[in-house]
N, C-alpha and C positions, 0 to 999 in steps of 0.2 A: 504496498502499502505506500503510495505518496505521501509525502508531509503534508501535501496542499493540504488531501483527502482527509488527513487523519487534523487535519485542525479543520475542514466544516464540519465534520462528526462531534467537534470537543462540545460542550455543555459550556451554554452560553457564547460561543462566539459572533465575533459582530462580521458585517459585511465587509466594515472597512481594513478589518487586519485579514479576512479571506484576500480581498483585490490587492493590500501593500504586498501580500509573497504572492500572486500573480504578478503583480507586474515586477518584482525581482525576481522570479523565475518564470517564462515566460511559456517554455517548456510542461508545464504543469496546469498549462488553457483547458488541453486535452482532459482530463481525466479532471478537474471539477467540471468540465461540461455535461461528461460522461457521467458523471454522478449526478450531476441538475436533472437530468433527463431518464434515471434508471427509478425506477417505480416499486424496486425496493429498498431502498433509501429514505430514513426518516422523512420524512416533512421538511420539519425543519431544516436537513444540514442541504436539502432539495432546495431550499429556495434560500439562503444564503447563497451557498455557490452558482445559484439563477444569476443573483441578483451581482453577486462576484465579479461574474465571468464578465456581463453586460456591462459593467463600470471600468474594470480593463478592457476592455475593447475600443469604450471610449474614449478613457485617459492614451493610450497608447496605438491609435486609427489601425487598431484592427479591426477584421470584416469576424462577423457572429459564428461561431463555427456550426458546423450546419445539424451536428445532435441537437443542439436547441431546437431543431424544429419538432424534434420529437419531447418534447421535455414544455414546450407549450400545447404542443396538443393533449395532455396528459390534464384534463381536470381537475383532476385533483393537488397538483400540482399547484393552477390558477385558480383554486380557492384558498389554499395553503399561503398562499404571496398575496392575496386580498385580506386573510386575517393577521398576517405580518406586517402588515400596510406597505408592501411590497410589493403594489400596482402596475408600478414603473418599470419594474425589474420585465414581470411578462410583456410591456406595451414595446419598452425599447430591442426585447428578444425580438417582437413581429415583424419592429420597424424594421431592425435589420438583416432580419431574412428575406428582407423583400416581400412585393406585389408578385412569389410566384404562382402559374396556375395548379404547379402541385397542393400550394397549403392553401388554397380558397378558401374551403368546406373549412379547416383550422381555423382561418383569417376571423370570417364570420361564428361562428361557435365564439371564441375565446374572446373575441369584440365583444357582440351579441354580451355574454357575462361581465364581463367588466363594470358596462356601461348598466347591468342592472341591479349590479352590487354595490351601483355609487361611485365607484370610476371617477375620478376628471382629470379633465385636462386640456392642453391643444393637441398634444400626440395621440391621444386617445382618439379627442372631435376630427383628425385627417382621418387616423383609422376610419372610422365610422361612415363617414366619408365616403372614404374610398371603397366599403363593402357595401356603399348602396341604404345605407341607413344615414340618412340626410338627416330625418326628424328629430335624430340620437346625437348625429355630431353636430350639427344648429343649437340644438337647447344648449349641448355641452361649450360652443365654445362663449355663448351668449355667457351663458356661469360664467368661462372663465374673465370674461370680458369685464363683466360686473363686480367681480373678485378681485381684480388686477392691475384694470388698464382704465374702466371708467375716474376719471376726475384727477385723470397725471394729468402732466403738463405734454409734453415732447421728450421722452425721456428714451435709454435703449428698451427699456419692457414695452412701450407702445410704440414703434419704430418694430421689436421684433414681431407684437402680436398685431401689426400691421402689415408686413412680411410674410407671415401664415397666414393673412384672410387673401393676399394677391395671388397670395399663390396654393387655392382652392378652384376645383373647377366652375364655375362661372354661375353653375346654378345652385350653386353653393351659398359661392360667397354672397352671389344675391340672397338667397334667401338668409343669412347673416347679418346683413346690411339692413332689411327692411325687418327684421328683427330687435332689432339697437335701434333704431325710428322708432319705433312705439313708444 
């Protein structure tokens, strides 16, 4: 067993500790990603592994390992991530894996599960719009705007939100703008 896998299995381990270990030793990525996808591993260890891998991928500018497609396809892991306050790890994995035809059913099922469970944020809004759940995506985008953008001046958060909106398909962008005008 690798040191990073043992670290993931240690009670009370944090995502930050595992992410730092992955950044120090990139050879551990496959083992930790495989742990996240292994349904026989404890849910807590799997969530820590998933979150650490997607965070380390972002920090190190690496692609999301293919095995995470199996991880996010497992609704038990998705539910465990929600319970542990880590829905962003599932969202980041879905985004990193891309809009591939072989993952279309998984993306729809997982995005709908996350939305139904109350997960929020622009990345999830974008995924909802991308799978055709425009109403859910619009609701998430408007909620995000109301919580984080409304009433702010022209700052980096507002500019990032506007850039996200501009990148959305026209029908979704118009629906969001219409809801914001109310």
